[in-house]
BAFI-655631 format. One line per field, with one value per atom (N, C-alpha, C, CB): residue number from 1; x, y negated, z; atom name; residue in one letter. Coordinates in nm, 4 decimals. Glycine has a CB too. Layout:
<pts>
i: (NUM/...)
px: (X/...)
py: (Y/...)
pz: (Z/...)
at: (CA/...)
aa: (A/...)
</pts>
This chain:
<pts>
i: (1/1/1/1/2/2/2/2/3/3/3/3/4/4/4/4/5/5/5/5/6/6/6/6/7/7/7/7/8/8/8/8/9/9/9/9/10/10/10/10/11/11/11/11/12/12/12/12/13/13/13/13/14/14/14/14/15/15/15/15/16/16/16/16/17/17/17/17/18/18/18/18/19/19/19/19/20/20/20/20/21/21/21/21/22/22/22/22/23/23/23/23/24/24/24/24/25/25/25/25/26/26/26/26/27/27/27/27/28/28/28/28/29/29/29/29/30/30/30/30/31/31/31/31/32/32/32/32/33/33/33/33/34/34/34/34/35/35/35/35/36/36/36/36/37/37/37/37/38/38/38/38/39/39/39/39/40/40/40/40/41/41/41/41/42/42/42/42/43/43/43/43/44/44/44/44/45/45/45/45/46/46/46/46/47/47/47/47/48/48/48/48/49/49/49/49/50/50/50/50/51/51/51/51/52/52/52/52/53/53/53/53/54/54/54/54/55/55/55/55/56/56/56/56/57/57/57/57/58/58/58/58/59/59/59/59/60/60/60/60/61/61/61/61/62/62/62/62/63/63/63/63/64/64/64/64/65/65/65/65/66/66/66/66/67/67/67/67/68/68/68/68/69/69/69/69/70/70/70/70/71/71/71/71/72/72/72/72/73/73/73/73/74/74/74/74/75/75/75/75/76/76/76/76/77/77/77/77/78/78/78/78/79/79/79/79/80/80/80/80/81/81/81/81/82/82/82/82/83/83/83/83/84/84/84/84/85/85/85/85/86/86/86/86/87/87/87/87/88/88/88/88/89/89/89/89/90/90/90/90/91/91/91/91/92/92/92/92/93/93/93/93/94/94/94/94/95/95/95/95/96/96/96/96/97/97/97/97/98/98/98/98/99/99/99/99/100/100/100/100/101/101/101/101/102/102/102/102/103/103/103/103/104/104/104/104/105/105/105/105/106/106/106/106/107/107/107/107/108/108/108/108/109/109/109/109/110/110/110/110/111/111/111/111/112/112/112/112/113/113/113/113/114/114/114/114/115/115/115/115/116/116/116/116/117/117/117/117/118/118/118/118/119/119/119/119/120/120/120/120/121/121/121/121/122/122/122/122/123/123/123/123/124/124/124/124/125/125/125/125/126/126/126/126/127/127/127/127/128/128/128/128/129/129/129/129/130/130/130/130/131/131/131/131/132/132/132/132/133/133/133/133/134/134/134/134/135/135/135/135/136/136/136/136/137/137/137/137/138/138/138/138/139/139/139/139/140/140/140/140/141/141/141/141/142/142/142/142)
px: (0.0804/0.0144/0.0820/-0.0127/0.0607/0.1362/0.0735/0.1633/0.1703/0.1170/0.0459/0.2399/-0.0563/-0.1043/-0.0545/-0.2604/0.0103/0.0576/-0.0606/0.2426/-0.0792/-0.1368/-0.0806/-0.1675/-0.1352/-0.0619/-0.0444/-0.1353/0.0721/0.1194/0.0345/0.2677/-0.1108/-0.1668/-0.2655/-0.2314/-0.3009/-0.4130/-0.5346/-0.3912/-0.5952/-0.7707/-0.8562/-0.8699/-0.8087/-0.8675/-1.0263/-0.8533/-1.1223/-1.2723/-1.3367/-1.3388/-1.4605/-1.5234/-1.6226/-1.5825/-1.6563/-1.7257/-1.8668/-1.7087/-1.9366/-2.0847/-2.0463/-2.2191/-2.2180/-2.2095/-2.2059/-2.3499/-2.2411/-2.1955/-2.0656/-2.2684/-1.9682/-1.8448/-1.8606/-1.7519/-1.8031/-1.8001/-1.9141/-1.8193/-1.9880/-2.0981/-2.0882/-2.2245/-2.1385/-2.1620/-2.2545/-2.0424/-2.2490/-2.3384/-2.3022/-2.3351/-2.1516/-2.0896/-2.0758/-1.9202/-2.1168/-2.0923/-1.9810/-2.2101/-1.9106/-1.7884/-1.6731/-1.7619/-1.5420/-1.4235/-1.3989/-1.2960/-1.3476/-1.3149/-1.1715/-1.3393/-1.1077/-0.9910/-0.9055/-0.9857/-0.8134/-0.6875/-0.7369/-0.6532/-0.8768/-0.9392/-0.8960/-1.0602/-0.8453/-0.8099/-0.9625/-0.6599/-0.9397/-1.0589/-1.0748/-1.0573/-0.9678/-0.9855/-0.8853/-0.9624/-0.9486/-0.8551/-0.8006/-0.9237/-0.6777/-0.6044/-0.6192/-0.4575/-0.5673/-0.5546/-0.7029/-0.5022/-0.8098/-0.9298/-0.9518/-1.0101/-0.9046/-0.8964/-0.8127/-0.8324/-0.7204/-0.5917/-0.6784/-0.4353/-0.7300/-0.7719/-0.9060/-0.7822/-0.9791/-1.1117/-1.0452/-1.2194/-0.9477/-0.8616/-0.7887/-0.7732/-0.7602/-0.6563/-0.5110/-0.7069/-0.4962/-0.3529/-0.3421/-0.2399/-0.4543/-0.4081/-0.4269/-0.4730/-0.3130/-0.3267/-0.3783/-0.1864/-0.3811/-0.4626/-0.6214/-0.4484/-0.6385/-0.7913/-0.8225/-0.8324/-0.7308/-0.7588/-0.7615/-0.6301/-0.6770/-0.6870/-0.8094/-0.5661/-0.8641/-1.0092/-1.1056/-1.0548/-1.1170/-1.2243/-1.2336/-1.1577/-1.0854/-1.1030/-1.1225/-0.9789/-1.0983/-1.1510/-1.2979/-1.0730/-1.3682/-1.5294/-1.5927/-1.5699/-1.5386/-1.5725/-1.5756/-1.4900/-1.4648/-1.4595/-1.5575/-1.3458/-1.5812/-1.6669/-1.8251/-1.6199/-1.8509/-1.9893/-2.0348/-2.0238/-1.9610/-1.9755/-2.0061/-1.8845/-1.9481/-1.9596/-2.0920/-1.8432/-2.1259/-2.2747/-2.3740/-2.3039/-2.3401/-2.4806/-2.4981/-2.4702/-2.4017/-2.4133/-2.4993/-2.2698/-2.4351/-2.5078/-2.6918/-2.4238/-2.7065/-2.8043/-2.9079/-2.7872/-2.8375/-2.9290/-2.9542/-2.8586/-2.8735/-2.8838/-2.9901/-2.7271/-3.0044/-3.1235/-3.2454/-3.0908/-3.2643/-3.3574/-3.4849/-3.2927/-3.5871/-3.6891/-3.6947/-3.8397/-3.7450/-3.7605/-3.8531/-3.7999/-3.9748/-4.0779/-4.0309/-4.1952/-3.9145/-3.8860/-3.7778/-3.8645/-3.8397/-3.7768/-3.6973/-3.8462/-3.7732/-3.7415/-3.6224/-3.8561/-3.6113/-3.4941/-3.3855/-3.5181/-3.3983/-3.2795/-3.2208/-3.3464/-3.3217/-3.2703/-3.1953/-3.3890/-3.2497/-3.1687/-3.0334/-3.2328/-3.0276/-2.9148/-2.8003/-2.9514/-2.8408/-2.7497/-2.7049/-2.8394/-2.8241/-2.7697/-2.6570/-2.8927/-2.6692/-2.5588/-2.4321/-2.5899/-2.4308/-2.3003/-2.2646/-2.3151/-2.3361/-2.2925/-2.2174/-2.4307/-2.2931/-2.2060/-2.0577/-2.2740/-2.0816/-1.9348/-1.8422/-1.9384/-1.8911/-1.8093/-1.7378/-1.9178/-1.8285/-1.7793/-1.6756/-1.8802/-1.7002/-1.6133/-1.4625/-1.6546/-1.4571/-1.3200/-1.2643/-1.3215/-1.3542/-1.2877/-1.2862/-1.1595/-1.4129/-1.4498/-1.5367/-1.4926/-1.4989/-1.5890/-1.6858/-1.5416/-1.6288/-1.7202/-1.8169/-1.6461/-1.7863/-1.8787/-1.9854/-1.8245/-1.9650/-2.0588/-2.1499/-1.9967/-2.1100/-2.1730/-2.2545/-2.0531/-2.2031/-2.3018/-2.4196/-2.2543/-2.3738/-2.4598/-2.5989/-2.3623/-2.5344/-2.6547/-2.7588/-2.6060/-2.6629/-2.7641/-2.8541/-2.6922/-2.8060/-2.8929/-3.0109/-2.7994/-2.9874/-3.0723/-3.1748/-3.0073/-3.1462/-3.2375/-3.3375/-3.1582/-3.3032/-3.3743/-3.4788/-3.2923/-3.4504/-3.5486/-3.6630/-3.4769/-3.6342/-3.7286/-3.8333/-3.6429/-3.7903/-3.8803/-3.9922/-3.8158/-4.0906/-4.2294/-4.2494/-4.3071/-4.2103/-4.1741/-4.0634/-4.2958/-3.9428/-3.8281/-3.7961/-3.7540/-3.7562/-3.7507/-3.6645/-3.6744/-3.6939/-3.5922/-3.4798/-3.6484/-3.4604/-3.3336/-3.2307/-3.3608/-3.2848/-3.1966/-3.1656/-3.2775/-3.2683/-3.2488/-3.1038/-3.4011/-3.1147/-3.0279/-2.8989/-3.0692/-2.9096/-2.7737/-2.7184/-2.7881/-2.8019/-2.7104/-2.6727/-2.7967/-2.7269/-2.6604/-2.5640/-2.7363/-2.5751/-2.4274/-2.2932/-2.4499/-2.3522/-2.2379/-2.1872/-2.2784/-2.2807/-2.2193/-2.1652/-2.3174/-2.2164/-2.1181/-1.9852/-2.1416/-1.9742/-1.8376/-1.7615/-1.8254/-1.8135/-1.7272/-1.7033/-1.7963/-1.7850/-1.7474/-1.6477/-1.8805/-1.6213/-1.5326/-1.3893/-1.5784/-1.4160/-1.2575/-1.2094/-1.2721/-1.3091/-1.2615/-1.2213/-1.3849/-1.2944/-1.2273/-1.1073/-1.3299/-1.0795/-0.9580/-0.8372/-0.9833/-0.8918/-0.7661/-0.7559/-0.8255/-0.8628/-0.8166/-0.7494/-0.9509/-0.7563/-0.7007/-0.5302/-0.7910/-0.5160/-0.3641/-0.3156/-0.3387/-0.4000/-0.3568/-0.3067/-0.4634/-0.3988/-0.3597/-0.3032/-0.4225/-0.2750/-0.1740/-0.2348/-0.0254)
py: (0.1091/-0.0165/-0.1100/-0.0326/-0.2136/-0.3452/-0.4504/-0.3973/-0.5270/-0.6113/-0.7655/-0.6345/-0.8152/-0.9088/-1.0668/-0.8872/-1.1387/-1.2754/-1.3866/-1.3096/-1.4867/-1.5777/-1.6565/-1.6439/-1.6666/-1.7180/-1.8662/-1.6959/-1.9017/-2.0385/-2.1347/-2.0522/-2.1563/-2.2941/-2.3369/-2.2735/-2.4600/-2.5290/-2.5112/-2.6960/-2.4595/-2.4255/-2.5439/-2.2663/-2.6625/-2.7751/-2.7337/-2.8339/-2.8325/-2.8192/-2.7645/-2.9596/-2.6784/-2.6399/-2.7556/-2.5227/-2.7382/-2.8478/-2.8694/-2.8595/-2.7828/-2.8083/-2.7722/-2.7171/-2.7868/-2.7805/-2.6242/-2.8604/-2.5417/-2.3937/-2.3473/-2.3151/-2.3194/-2.2444/-2.1449/-2.1833/-2.1529/-2.0566/-2.0927/-1.9095/-2.1780/-2.2061/-2.3345/-2.2046/-2.2986/-2.4100/-2.3646/-2.4496/-2.4251/-2.4137/-2.2740/-2.5552/-2.3082/-2.1873/-2.0592/-2.2284/-1.9542/-1.8391/-1.7690/-1.7592/-1.8124/-1.7664/-1.7985/-1.8547/-1.7685/-1.7723/-1.9506/-1.6752/-1.9817/-2.1347/-2.1178/-2.2323/-2.2275/-2.2597/-2.2244/-2.3739/-2.0916/-2.0958/-1.9730/-2.2991/-1.9685/-1.9014/-1.7772/-1.9038/-1.7028/-1.5372/-1.4549/-1.5067/-1.3535/-1.2937/-1.2718/-1.1472/-1.2643/-1.2675/-1.3894/-1.1220/-1.4847/-1.6078/-1.5701/-1.7397/-1.5475/-1.4938/-1.6124/-1.4493/-1.7046/-1.8208/-1.8347/-1.9815/-1.8516/-1.8396/-1.6806/-1.8384/-1.5770/-1.4639/-1.4819/-1.3662/-1.5327/-1.5516/-1.6333/-1.6538/-1.7615/-1.8338/-1.7788/-1.9414/-1.6984/-1.6191/-1.5244/-1.5004/-1.4642/-1.3673/-1.4171/-1.2880/-1.5446/-1.6240/-1.5538/-1.6322/-1.5104/-1.4625/-1.3116/-1.5591/-1.2251/-1.0924/-1.0193/-1.0313/-0.9477/-0.8896/-0.7497/-0.8892/-0.6755/-0.5568/-0.5890/-0.5232/-0.7039/-0.7365/-0.7609/-0.8860/-0.8207/-0.8661/-0.7241/-0.9788/-0.6325/-0.5036/-0.4352/-0.4078/-0.4339/-0.3572/-0.4307/-0.3121/-0.5554/-0.6618/-0.6214/-0.8539/-0.6324/-0.5877/-0.4375/-0.6291/-0.3322/-0.1983/-0.1812/-0.1078/-0.2584/-0.2689/-0.3213/-0.3642/-0.4354/-0.4970/-0.4172/-0.6037/-0.3432/-0.2645/-0.1574/-0.2176/-0.1111/0.0214/-0.0556/0.1148/-0.1462/-0.1740/-0.2624/-0.2535/-0.3560/-0.3822/-0.2889/-0.4339/-0.1788/-0.0701/-0.0124/0.0413/0.0209/0.0789/-0.0322/0.1460/-0.1450/-0.2481/-0.2601/-0.4098/-0.2686/-0.2748/-0.1620/-0.2628/-0.0239/0.1044/0.0892/0.2223/0.0333/0.0152/-0.0561/-0.0024/-0.1840/-0.2904/-0.2153/-0.4519/-0.1354/-0.0694/0.0385/0.0040/0.0867/0.1950/0.1768/0.2867/0.0338/-0.0177/-0.0491/-0.1486/-0.0263/-0.0398/-0.2118/0.0399/-0.2463/-0.4131/-0.4720/-0.4631/-0.3859/-0.4449/-0.4837/-0.3391/-0.4092/-0.4517/-0.5414/-0.3485/-0.6973/-0.7751/-0.8368/-0.8355/-0.7852/-0.8300/-0.7494/-0.8344/-0.6264/-0.5384/-0.5691/-0.4092/-0.5836/-0.6693/-0.7961/-0.7170/-0.8757/-1.0110/-1.0120/-1.1225/-0.9132/-0.8802/-0.8221/-0.8065/-0.7323/-0.6546/-0.7797/-0.5525/-0.8461/-0.9595/-1.0535/-1.0535/-1.0783/-1.1801/-1.1295/-1.2133/-0.9985/-0.9169/-0.9304/-0.7909/-0.8814/-0.8988/-1.0384/-0.8499/-1.1477/-1.2744/-1.3283/-1.3632/-1.3074/-1.2929/-1.2418/-1.2049/-1.1113/-1.0329/-1.1002/-0.8526/-1.1445/-1.2040/-1.3434/-1.2425/-1.4305/-1.5278/-1.5121/-1.5965/-1.4007/-1.3512/-1.3525/-1.1993/-1.2695/-1.2337/-1.3435/-1.0524/-1.4578/-1.5408/-1.4866/-1.5695/-1.3762/-1.3718/-1.4581/-1.2624/-1.5908/-1.6533/-1.6427/-1.7309/-1.5827/-1.5310/-1.4426/-1.4630/-1.3370/-1.2654/-1.3055/-1.1948/-1.4182/-1.4819/-1.5871/-1.5345/-1.6407/-1.7188/-1.6211/-1.7998/-1.5121/-1.4254/-1.3610/-1.3540/-1.3191/-1.2548/-1.3792/-1.2259/-1.5028/-1.5887/-1.6119/-1.7156/-1.6263/-1.6329/-1.5136/-1.6485/-1.4106/-1.2863/-1.2980/-1.1477/-1.3291/-1.3347/-1.4412/-1.3480/-1.5743/-1.6600/-1.6105/-1.7807/-1.5298/-1.4459/-1.3872/-1.3457/-1.3091/-1.2250/-1.3138/-1.1490/-1.4296/-1.5152/-1.5959/-1.6169/-1.5729/-1.6353/-1.5484/-1.6503/-1.6353/-1.5619/-1.4368/-1.6567/-1.4798/-1.3511/-1.3637/-1.3058/-1.3550/-1.3538/-1.2739/-1.3034/-1.2950/-1.2629/-1.1180/-1.3913/-1.0062/-0.8911/-0.9053/-0.7418/-0.9521/-1.0189/-1.0756/-1.1075/-1.1817/-1.2535/-1.1580/-1.3794/-1.0996/-1.0183/-0.9180/-0.9305/-0.8468/-0.7573/-0.8241/-0.6883/-0.9391/-1.0196/-1.0514/-1.1523/-1.0955/-1.1309/-0.9980/-1.2358/-0.9223/-0.7785/-0.7563/-0.6379/-0.7603/-0.7166/-0.8112/-0.7765/-0.9507/-1.0422/-1.0169/-1.1822/-0.9847/-0.9414/-0.8227/-0.9338/-0.6957/-0.5938/-0.6157/-0.5346/-0.7291/-0.7393/-0.8251/-0.7821/-0.9157/-0.9952/-0.8974/-1.1272/-0.8024/-0.6968/-0.6032/-0.6059/-0.5818/-0.4680/-0.5385/-0.4202/-0.6674/-0.7680/-0.8070/-0.9293/-0.8040/-0.8220/-0.6833/-0.8858/-0.5576/-0.4302/-0.4159/-0.2872/-0.4431/-0.4249/-0.5153/-0.4664/-0.5879/-0.6969/-0.6483/-0.9032/-0.5675/-0.5220/-0.3766/-0.5152/-0.3092/-0.2074/-0.2643/-0.1341/-0.3436/-0.3943/-0.4359/-0.4990/-0.4999/-0.5565/-0.4487/-0.6437/-0.3634/-0.2443/-0.1682/-0.1847/-0.1183/-0.0258/0.1070/-0.0267)
pz: (-0.0231/0.0202/-0.0118/0.1474/-0.0749/-0.0669/0.0044/-0.1954/0.0567/0.1472/0.0791/0.2482/0.1366/0.0541/0.1017/0.0526/0.0122/0.0662/-0.0081/0.0121/0.0406/-0.0185/-0.1310/0.0649/-0.2710/-0.3790/-0.3372/-0.5210/-0.3942/-0.3736/-0.4539/-0.4127/-0.3853/-0.4711/-0.3905/-0.6289/-0.4220/-0.3239/-0.3983/-0.2885/-0.3186/-0.3954/-0.3586/-0.3209/-0.2812/-0.2884/-0.2275/-0.4440/-0.2291/-0.2097/-0.3367/-0.1728/-0.2908/-0.3853/-0.4450/-0.3420/-0.5598/-0.5953/-0.5712/-0.7100/-0.5034/-0.4563/-0.3235/-0.5267/-0.2612/-0.1019/-0.0549/-0.0291/-0.1487/-0.1326/-0.1605/-0.2081/-0.0693/-0.1610/-0.2499/-0.0867/-0.3759/-0.4827/-0.5894/-0.4222/-0.5761/-0.6701/-0.7427/-0.6003/-0.8651/-0.9757/-1.0583/-1.0602/-1.1830/-1.2814/-1.3806/-1.3589/-1.3797/-1.4856/-1.3969/-1.5572/-1.4588/-1.3924/-1.4588/-1.3834/-1.5448/-1.6137/-1.4935/-1.7715/-1.5396/-1.4685/-1.4580/-1.5564/-1.3672/-1.3776/-1.4152/-1.2321/-1.4941/-1.5125/-1.4133/-1.5365/-1.4316/-1.3474/-1.1970/-1.2921/-1.2061/-1.1148/-1.1047/-1.1304/-1.0049/-0.9960/-0.9425/-0.8556/-0.9856/-0.9635/-0.7815/-1.0590/-0.7187/-0.5936/-0.5121/-0.5523/-0.4742/-0.4155/-0.3049/-0.3822/-0.2864/-0.1904/-0.0922/-0.2349/-0.1093/0.0033/0.0683/-0.0693/0.0198/0.0549/0.1764/-0.1004/0.1102/0.1734/0.3219/0.0730/0.3120/0.4144/0.5261/0.3414/0.4740/0.5475/0.6317/0.4737/0.5561/0.6469/0.7630/0.5318/0.7190/0.8179/0.9069/0.7597/0.8874/0.9708/0.9640/1.1317/0.8256/0.7985/0.8470/0.8800/0.9037/0.9431/0.8338/1.0589/0.7899/0.6533/0.6788/0.5682/0.7751/0.8074/0.7620/0.9754/0.8383/0.8185/0.6525/0.9129/0.5912/0.4428/0.3659/0.3763/0.4174/0.3369/0.3744/0.3588/0.4954/0.5020/0.4613/0.6330/0.4502/0.4029/0.2231/0.4421/0.1685/0.0199/-0.0054/-0.0612/0.0740/0.0589/0.0935/0.1410/0.1650/0.1978/0.0854/0.3227/0.0225/-0.0741/-0.2276/-0.0629/-0.2248/-0.3291/-0.3450/-0.3316/-0.2351/-0.2104/-0.2117/-0.0350/-0.1485/-0.1549/-0.2952/-0.0189/-0.3489/-0.4730/-0.5731/-0.5019/-0.5696/-0.6719/-0.6453/-0.6643/-0.5182/-0.5048/-0.5258/-0.3560/-0.4952/-0.5392/-0.6786/-0.4895/-0.7729/-0.9290/-0.9556/-1.0140/-0.9047/-0.9244/-0.8874/-0.8116/-0.7570/-0.7305/-0.7830/-0.6574/-0.8623/-0.9253/-1.0561/-0.9460/-1.1060/-1.2551/-1.2255/-1.3214/-1.1222/-1.1009/-1.0497/-1.0269/-0.9934/-0.9194/-1.0366/-0.8351/-1.0219/-1.1185/-1.1331/-1.0636/-1.2638/-1.2744/-1.1952/-1.4081/-1.1774/-1.0876/-0.9315/-1.0816/-0.8842/-0.7552/-0.7408/-0.6779/-0.7714/-0.7674/-0.6270/-0.8275/-0.5154/-0.4054/-0.3416/-0.3315/-0.3837/-0.3606/-0.4308/-0.3863/-0.5356/-0.6452/-0.6018/-0.7893/-0.5209/-0.5084/-0.3722/-0.5160/-0.2636/-0.1575/-0.1636/-0.0925/-0.2673/-0.3054/-0.3295/-0.4480/-0.4481/-0.5248/-0.4110/-0.6503/-0.3189/-0.1942/-0.0995/-0.0915/-0.0499/-0.0047/-0.0654/-0.0152/-0.1871/-0.2728/-0.2743/-0.4233/-0.3053/-0.3172/-0.1566/-0.3692/-0.0502/0.0753/0.0775/0.1589/0.0352/0.0591/-0.0420/0.0274/-0.1369/-0.2508/-0.1822/-0.3941/-0.1159/-0.0673/0.0531/-0.0415/0.1026/0.2225/0.1877/0.2654/0.0760/0.0447/-0.0954/0.0033/-0.1326/-0.2290/-0.3548/-0.1940/-0.3927/-0.5278/-0.5657/-0.5634/-0.6308/-0.6770/-0.7959/-0.6798/-0.8910/-1.0176/-0.9890/-1.1230/-0.9001/-0.8406/-0.7566/-0.7860/-0.6728/-0.6079/-0.6792/-0.5088/-0.7755/-0.8893/-0.9924/-0.9711/-1.0278/-1.0722/-1.0261/-1.0999/-0.8831/-0.7876/-0.7823/-0.6219/-0.7335/-0.7200/-0.8374/-0.6846/-0.9702/-1.0854/-1.0986/-1.2175/-1.0814/-1.0901/-0.9803/-1.0630/-0.8342/-0.7422/-0.7683/-0.6265/-0.8191/-0.8606/-0.9909/-0.8900/-1.0827/-1.1717/-1.0992/-1.2347/-0.9896/-0.9138/-0.8599/-0.7930/-0.8172/-0.7563/-0.8648/-0.6708/-0.9925/-1.0989/-1.1024/-1.2438/-1.1307/-1.1707/-1.2615/-1.2369/-1.3873/-1.4742/-1.5754/-1.5545/-1.5177/-1.5763/-1.7317/-1.4723/-1.8030/-1.9360/-1.8956/-2.0449/-1.9540/-1.9138/-1.9979/-1.9293/-2.0985/-2.1525/-2.0864/-2.2208/-2.0213/-1.8978/-1.7891/-1.8243/-1.7402/-1.6330/-1.6801/-1.6039/-1.7977/-1.8314/-1.8460/-1.9437/-1.9142/-1.9318/-1.8075/-2.0084/-1.7056/-1.5742/-1.4955/-1.4636/-1.5344/-1.4498/-1.5101/-1.4412/-1.6542/-1.7489/-1.6770/-1.9571/-1.6652/-1.6171/-1.4843/-1.6178/-1.4131/-1.2628/-1.2621/-1.1489/-1.3373/-1.3572/-1.3657/-1.4553/-1.4974/-1.5358/-1.4526/-1.6664/-1.3666/-1.2608/-1.1640/-1.1929/-1.1195/-1.0012/-1.0596/-0.9433/-1.1888/-1.2490/-1.2400/-1.4194/-1.2774/-1.2583/-1.1169/-1.3318/-1.0343/-0.8818/-0.8300/-0.7806/-0.8723/-0.8137/-0.9094/-0.8119/-1.0148/-1.0844/-1.0115/-1.2402/-0.9864/-0.9183/-0.7516/-0.9277/-0.7029/-0.5608/-0.5751/-0.4510/-0.6864/-0.7133/-0.7483/-0.8292/-0.7955/-0.8076/-0.7002/-0.8950/-0.6015/-0.4944/-0.3827/-0.4504/-0.3657/-0.2826/-0.3079/-0.2437/-0.4422/-0.5108/-0.5009/-0.4440)
at: (N/CA/C/CB/N/CA/C/CB/N/CA/C/CB/N/CA/C/CB/N/CA/C/CB/N/CA/C/CB/N/CA/C/CB/N/CA/C/CB/N/CA/C/CB/N/CA/C/CB/N/CA/C/CB/N/CA/C/CB/N/CA/C/CB/N/CA/C/CB/N/CA/C/CB/N/CA/C/CB/N/CA/C/CB/N/CA/C/CB/N/CA/C/CB/N/CA/C/CB/N/CA/C/CB/N/CA/C/CB/N/CA/C/CB/N/CA/C/CB/N/CA/C/CB/N/CA/C/CB/N/CA/C/CB/N/CA/C/CB/N/CA/C/CB/N/CA/C/CB/N/CA/C/CB/N/CA/C/CB/N/CA/C/CB/N/CA/C/CB/N/CA/C/CB/N/CA/C/CB/N/CA/C/CB/N/CA/C/CB/N/CA/C/CB/N/CA/C/CB/N/CA/C/CB/N/CA/C/CB/N/CA/C/CB/N/CA/C/CB/N/CA/C/CB/N/CA/C/CB/N/CA/C/CB/N/CA/C/CB/N/CA/C/CB/N/CA/C/CB/N/CA/C/CB/N/CA/C/CB/N/CA/C/CB/N/CA/C/CB/N/CA/C/CB/N/CA/C/CB/N/CA/C/CB/N/CA/C/CB/N/CA/C/CB/N/CA/C/CB/N/CA/C/CB/N/CA/C/CB/N/CA/C/CB/N/CA/C/CB/N/CA/C/CB/N/CA/C/CB/N/CA/C/CB/N/CA/C/CB/N/CA/C/CB/N/CA/C/CB/N/CA/C/CB/N/CA/C/CB/N/CA/C/CB/N/CA/C/CB/N/CA/C/CB/N/CA/C/CB/N/CA/C/CB/N/CA/C/CB/N/CA/C/CB/N/CA/C/CB/N/CA/C/CB/N/CA/C/CB/N/CA/C/CB/N/CA/C/CB/N/CA/C/CB/N/CA/C/CB/N/CA/C/CB/N/CA/C/CB/N/CA/C/CB/N/CA/C/CB/N/CA/C/CB/N/CA/C/CB/N/CA/C/CB/N/CA/C/CB/N/CA/C/CB/N/CA/C/CB/N/CA/C/CB/N/CA/C/CB/N/CA/C/CB/N/CA/C/CB/N/CA/C/CB/N/CA/C/CB/N/CA/C/CB/N/CA/C/CB/N/CA/C/CB/N/CA/C/CB/N/CA/C/CB/N/CA/C/CB/N/CA/C/CB/N/CA/C/CB/N/CA/C/CB/N/CA/C/CB/N/CA/C/CB/N/CA/C/CB/N/CA/C/CB/N/CA/C/CB/N/CA/C/CB/N/CA/C/CB/N/CA/C/CB/N/CA/C/CB/N/CA/C/CB/N/CA/C/CB/N/CA/C/CB/N/CA/C/CB/N/CA/C/CB/N/CA/C/CB/N/CA/C/CB/N/CA/C/CB/N/CA/C/CB/N/CA/C/CB/N/CA/C/CB/N/CA/C/CB/N/CA/C/CB/N/CA/C/CB/N/CA/C/CB/N/CA/C/CB/N/CA/C/CB/N/CA/C/CB/N/CA/C/CB/N/CA/C/CB/N/CA/C/CB/N/CA/C/CB)
aa: (M/M/M/M/V/V/V/V/A/A/A/A/I/I/I/I/A/A/A/A/P/P/P/P/M/M/M/M/P/P/P/P/R/R/R/R/D/D/D/D/I/I/I/I/G/G/G/G/Q/Q/Q/Q/Y/Y/Y/Y/P/P/P/P/S/S/S/S/S/S/S/S/E/E/E/E/P/P/P/P/G/G/G/G/F/F/F/F/D/D/D/D/E/E/E/E/D/D/D/D/M/M/M/M/G/G/G/G/A/A/A/A/Q/Q/Q/Q/A/A/A/A/G/G/G/G/E/E/E/E/P/P/P/P/A/A/A/A/I/I/I/I/D/D/D/D/L/L/L/L/V/V/V/V/H/H/H/H/L/L/L/L/A/A/A/A/R/R/R/R/Q/Q/Q/Q/T/T/T/T/M/M/M/M/G/G/G/G/D/D/D/D/Q/Q/Q/Q/A/A/A/A/L/L/L/L/E/E/E/E/I/I/I/I/E/E/E/E/L/L/L/L/L/L/L/L/E/E/E/E/L/L/L/L/F/F/F/F/D/D/D/D/G/G/G/G/Q/Q/Q/Q/S/S/S/S/A/A/A/A/R/R/R/R/I/I/I/I/V/V/V/V/A/A/A/A/Q/Q/Q/Q/L/L/L/L/A/A/A/A/A/A/A/A/T/T/T/T/R/R/R/R/A/A/A/A/T/T/T/T/D/D/D/D/A/A/A/A/K/K/K/K/L/L/L/L/R/R/R/R/G/G/G/G/D/D/D/D/L/L/L/L/A/A/A/A/H/H/H/H/T/T/T/T/L/L/L/L/R/R/R/R/G/G/G/G/S/S/S/S/A/A/A/A/L/L/L/L/A/A/A/A/I/I/I/I/G/G/G/G/A/A/A/A/G/G/G/G/R/R/R/R/V/V/V/V/A/A/A/A/R/R/R/R/T/T/T/T/A/A/A/A/Q/Q/Q/Q/A/A/A/A/Y/Y/Y/Y/E/E/E/E/A/A/A/A/L/L/L/L/Q/Q/Q/Q/H/H/H/H/E/E/E/E/R/R/R/R/S/S/S/S/P/P/P/P/R/R/R/R/Q/Q/Q/Q/G/G/G/G/A/A/A/A/V/V/V/V/D/D/D/D/G/G/G/G/A/A/A/A/L/L/L/L/E/E/E/E/A/A/A/A/L/L/L/L/A/A/A/A/G/G/G/G/A/A/A/A/V/V/V/V/A/A/A/A/E/E/E/E/A/A/A/A/R/R/R/R/T/T/T/T/A/A/A/A/I/I/I/I/A/A/A/A/R/R/R/R/L/L/L/L/L/L/L/L/G/G/G/G)
</pts>
């Protein structure tokens, strides 16, 4: 297992009132899949805790994406709850793109009659963001 060290960059302030969110769901310029500076702040530099959180997120995010794909389209509340859980976990470890895509997917679940194509596209974007984060975690943890 490789020790995790904060990346030498200043992340500054997030652009909106809730960390990790803005209107663009894609990767921000220079944004890593996992913001290690944010993660180090969250864990107060405890590398064992960083590793534990990354491992937990890795497993949880894969399970949630699988659940979302298997959940009936008529169960918007469950889908929204799952996306909300994933969003919170992503914010905790600094996975900004996952948090933004989970927020967008959750918002669609609260709409009265979202277009199925929009829901499918949002799930595809969320699955892609999770895959990117999980790949980064695998590289970090070796």
